[in-house]
N, C-alpha and C positions, 0 to 999 in steps of 0.2 A: 505493498500499500503505498509507504513512504517513497520508494523508489520511483512509482506512476506519479506521485505528487509533486517530486523535487527533479526529478531524474530528466536526462535529454531522450529525445524520441529514439534516437538507435538505440541506448543502451537499455530502454525500457522495452522496446521489442525483443532485443537480443536476450533480455535476462527472463522476462515475463512469459515470454511465448514458450519457452521451455517447460513452464510450469501447467501447461496443458496437460501434460502426460501424468499428472499427479492428481488421483481419484479419492486421496483421503476425505471423510468427511470432516465438516466445518459449521460449529454450530454460531450462528448470526443472529444478532438482536436487530428486531426490525425497527420500524417507525412508532409502530403501536406498540413498543414495548415488548413485546412478544418474542420468544425464541424460535428461531426454523432451522432445520438442518440442511446445509447444501453442499455439494461435494465443491473440492478447492479449483477443478477447472472451470466451473460454472462461476466462482468468484473472480477467478483471473479473465473469462470472458467478459465480466461487466466492468472491469476495470480498463480493459482495453477500449470499450464499446461505448458505455454510459458516461454522462457529464459530470454525473454525482455519485458517491459511493459512500455508504454509513453516514449518509448525511452531510458530507464535506463536497465541495464542489472540485471537480479537478480541472487542470489547466487543459486547453484544447491539444489533442494528438493528432499530428497529420495521419492521413491514411499512410496503412504500409505500402501501397503501390506508388505512392510518391514517393517516398524512401527508395524503393527500389529503384526507381527511374532516375532518382539522383545521385545514386551509386551509394548511398550509406547503407544499405542492406542487401545482400546475396538473394537474390530470387525470390519466388514465393516461398513461403512456409511450408515446410512436408509434414503433414500429418503422420501419425504412427503407421497407419494402413500402408502409405505411400512409401514410407521407408523400409516396412519389412517385404512388401512386394517388389521393392527394388533390391534387394538381397538375394530373393529365390531366382 
């Protein structure tokens, strides 16, 4: 969360996208003061897509495609399934 709040877009995508493969459960307090169970990959997805998470407004994050075109990131993100099928 802190990296998404303060980091540079290249660092945010490089580090946070690797957490898409983390499926641990996470207990999250909602705005209505109740608890819900989500998975870490769902939380990571909300960090990269939403403008506010946990009641905190996040700075604008450029789309990944724009950073790839500018040369900051290497190609499109590969999912776990694409990586495993490429090894076969």
